[in-house]
N, C-alpha and C positions, 0 to 999 in steps of 0.2 A: 504494500500500500504506500503510495506516495504521500509525502508530508503535505499538509494543507497550509496554505498561507492566507492569513486574514488580510483582506483588502482594507487598508487604512484609509479613512475618509478625513479630509481636512475640515476643520471648523470653518463656519461661515461668519461673516460680519453680523448677520442676523442673530446667530447664536450668542455671539459676544455681547451684542446689545441687550438681548433678553437676560443673560446672566448678570450683567452689570445694572440692569434696570434703566437703560438710557436709550436714546434714539440711535439709529444707524449713523446719522450724520455726526453725532457726538463721538462714536467709535472712530469714524473716519478722521475727525479733527485730532483725536488723541494719537492715532496711528501715524498721522502726517506731521505731528509735532506742532500743531497750531496752538497759539497762546491763549485763545479765548475760550478756555474750559476751566471751571473751578478746580482747584487743587484736589479737593476731596473726590470729585467726580473723576478726575484724571487717574487718581490712585485706584479707584474702584474698577475703571475700565482696564487699566494696566494689569490688575490682578486677574480679571476675567480673561484677558488675552493670554496671560501666562498659564492659567489653569487649563484653557482649551488648546494651548499651543497654536494660537491663531497666526497664520501667515497670509498677508494680503495676496490675492490672486492676481498675477501679472496680466492675465488676459482681460480681466474685469477692469483693471486700472487702465489698460490701453483703450478699451472701448469707452470708458468714461472720459478719457482725454479727447477722444474723437468727438464725443457729444459736446464737450465744452468748446471745442474749436468751431463746431458748426452751428451751435445753438446760441 
């Protein structure tokens, strides 16, 4: 019998927002190092990011940059 490998799934920005109790935009602000987030909120979001091992999706970032350029 061959060994089975669990497929690992990356956490989403929505899951981080839900765990931290904030909006997706707030998670985005924290992940991008923007200054306009309260320190207590920033810490809560950073903890959720750490717990979930969240990594921003480069494809989503690219699509978002296209949207900002055209809209």
